[in-house]
mmCIF file of the C-alpha atoms, coordinates in Angstrom:
data_MODEL
# 
_entry.id   MODEL 
# 
loop_
_atom_site.group_PDB 
_atom_site.id 
_atom_site.type_symbol 
_atom_site.label_atom_id 
_atom_site.label_alt_id 
_atom_site.label_comp_id 
_atom_site.label_asym_id 
_atom_site.label_entity_id 
_atom_site.label_seq_id 
_atom_site.pdbx_PDB_ins_code 
_atom_site.Cartn_x 
_atom_site.Cartn_y 
_atom_site.Cartn_z 
_atom_site.occupancy 
_atom_site.B_iso_or_equiv 
_atom_site.pdbx_formal_charge 
_atom_site.auth_seq_id 
_atom_site.auth_comp_id 
_atom_site.auth_asym_id 
_atom_site.auth_atom_id 
_atom_site.pdbx_PDB_model_num 
ATOM 1  C CA . UNK A 1 1  ? 148.486 198.559 70.001 1.00 0.00 ? 1  UNK A CA 1 
ATOM 2  C CA . UNK A 1 2  ? 150.474 197.582 73.176 1.00 0.00 ? 2  UNK A CA 1 
ATOM 3  C CA . UNK A 1 3  ? 148.602 196.182 76.524 1.00 0.00 ? 3  UNK A CA 1 
ATOM 4  C CA . UNK A 1 4  ? 150.323 197.802 79.389 1.00 0.00 ? 4  UNK A CA 1 
ATOM 5  C CA . UNK A 1 5  ? 150.811 195.385 82.693 1.00 0.00 ? 5  UNK A CA 1 
ATOM 6  C CA . UNK A 1 6  ? 149.154 197.941 84.743 1.00 0.00 ? 6  UNK A CA 1 
ATOM 7  C CA . UNK A 1 7  ? 145.875 197.574 82.424 1.00 0.00 ? 7  UNK A CA 1 
ATOM 8  C CA . UNK A 1 8  ? 146.130 193.901 83.627 1.00 0.00 ? 8  UNK A CA 1 
ATOM 9  C CA . UNK A 1 9  ? 146.472 193.998 86.893 1.00 0.00 ? 9  UNK A CA 1 
ATOM 10 C CA . UNK A 1 10 ? 143.072 195.880 87.321 1.00 0.00 ? 10 UNK A CA 1 
ATOM 11 C CA . UNK A 1 11 ? 141.389 192.600 85.996 1.00 0.00 ? 11 UNK A CA 1 
ATOM 12 C CA . UNK A 1 12 ? 143.410 190.216 88.200 1.00 0.00 ? 12 UNK A CA 1 
ATOM 13 C CA . UNK A 1 13 ? 141.562 188.841 91.575 1.00 0.00 ? 13 UNK A CA 1 
ATOM 14 C CA . UNK A 1 14 ? 143.137 189.284 94.730 1.00 0.00 ? 14 UNK A CA 1 
ATOM 15 C CA . UNK A 1 15 ? 144.552 185.596 94.823 1.00 0.00 ? 15 UNK A CA 1 
ATOM 16 C CA . UNK A 1 16 ? 146.092 186.425 91.373 1.00 0.00 ? 16 UNK A CA 1 
ATOM 17 C CA . UNK A 1 17 ? 147.597 189.438 92.373 1.00 0.00 ? 17 UNK A CA 1 
ATOM 18 C CA . UNK A 1 18 ? 149.289 187.619 95.676 1.00 0.00 ? 18 UNK A CA 1 
ATOM 19 C CA . UNK A 1 19 ? 150.856 184.766 93.608 1.00 0.00 ? 19 UNK A CA 1 
ATOM 20 C CA . UNK A 1 20 ? 152.112 187.602 90.948 1.00 0.00 ? 20 UNK A CA 1 
ATOM 21 C CA . UNK A 1 21 ? 153.596 189.409 93.888 1.00 0.00 ? 21 UNK A CA 1 
ATOM 22 C CA . UNK A 1 22 ? 155.448 186.200 95.052 1.00 0.00 ? 22 UNK A CA 1 
ATOM 23 C CA . UNK A 1 23 ? 156.449 185.175 91.810 1.00 0.00 ? 23 UNK A CA 1 
ATOM 24 C CA . UNK A 1 24 ? 158.133 188.344 90.879 1.00 0.00 ? 24 UNK A CA 1 
ATOM 25 C CA . UNK A 1 25 ? 159.423 188.518 94.406 1.00 0.00 ? 25 UNK A CA 1 
ATOM 26 C CA . UNK A 1 26 ? 161.117 185.202 93.940 1.00 0.00 ? 26 UNK A CA 1 
ATOM 27 C CA . UNK A 1 27 ? 162.543 186.160 90.804 1.00 0.00 ? 27 UNK A CA 1 
ATOM 28 C CA . UNK A 1 28 ? 164.016 189.373 91.926 1.00 0.00 ? 28 UNK A CA 1 
ATOM 29 C CA . UNK A 1 29 ? 161.934 191.340 89.173 1.00 0.00 ? 29 UNK A CA 1 
ATOM 30 C CA . UNK A 1 30 ? 159.168 193.855 88.984 1.00 0.00 ? 30 UNK A CA 1 
ATOM 31 C CA . UNK A 1 31 ? 154.957 192.763 88.282 1.00 0.00 ? 31 UNK A CA 1 
ATOM 32 C CA . UNK A 1 32 ? 155.299 194.609 85.259 1.00 0.00 ? 32 UNK A CA 1 
ATOM 33 C CA . UNK A 1 33 ? 158.335 191.989 84.211 1.00 0.00 ? 33 UNK A CA 1 
ATOM 34 C CA . UNK A 1 34 ? 156.552 189.200 84.959 1.00 0.00 ? 34 UNK A CA 1 
ATOM 35 C CA . UNK A 1 35 ? 153.598 190.307 82.909 1.00 0.00 ? 35 UNK A CA 1 
ATOM 36 C CA . UNK A 1 36 ? 155.536 191.051 79.962 1.00 0.00 ? 36 UNK A CA 1 
ATOM 37 C CA . UNK A 1 37 ? 157.174 187.526 79.867 1.00 0.00 ? 37 UNK A CA 1 
ATOM 38 C CA . UNK A 1 38 ? 153.651 186.175 80.329 1.00 0.00 ? 38 UNK A CA 1 
ATOM 39 C CA . UNK A 1 39 ? 152.299 188.132 77.690 1.00 0.00 ? 39 UNK A CA 1 
ATOM 40 C CA . UNK A 1 40 ? 155.351 186.785 75.432 1.00 0.00 ? 40 UNK A CA 1 
ATOM 41 C CA . UNK A 1 41 ? 154.127 183.373 75.895 1.00 0.00 ? 41 UNK A CA 1 
ATOM 42 C CA . UNK A 1 42 ? 156.834 182.093 78.833 1.00 0.00 ? 42 UNK A CA 1 
ATOM 43 C CA . UNK A 1 43 ? 155.314 179.615 81.220 1.00 0.00 ? 43 UNK A CA 1 
ATOM 44 C CA . UNK A 1 44 ? 154.988 180.618 84.939 1.00 0.00 ? 44 UNK A CA 1 
ATOM 45 C CA . UNK A 1 45 ? 157.497 178.180 85.723 1.00 0.00 ? 45 UNK A CA 1 
ATOM 46 C CA . UNK A 1 46 ? 160.338 179.705 83.680 1.00 0.00 ? 46 UNK A CA 1 
ATOM 47 C CA . UNK A 1 47 ? 159.535 183.233 84.734 1.00 0.00 ? 47 UNK A CA 1 
ATOM 48 C CA . UNK A 1 48 ? 160.991 182.029 88.246 1.00 0.00 ? 48 UNK A CA 1 
ATOM 49 C CA . UNK A 1 49 ? 164.070 180.517 87.044 1.00 0.00 ? 49 UNK A CA 1 
# 
């Protein structure tokens, strides 16, 4: 079964969501894309490169 990024967002705190928004904006990709990369094992620092 596939985990949907939106299902993960509802479990994040405001602080975690803010960090996710900032990282996705810095990388120029959607929040969903960042979540997918993290689920595949990417480190947060790798996502923003």
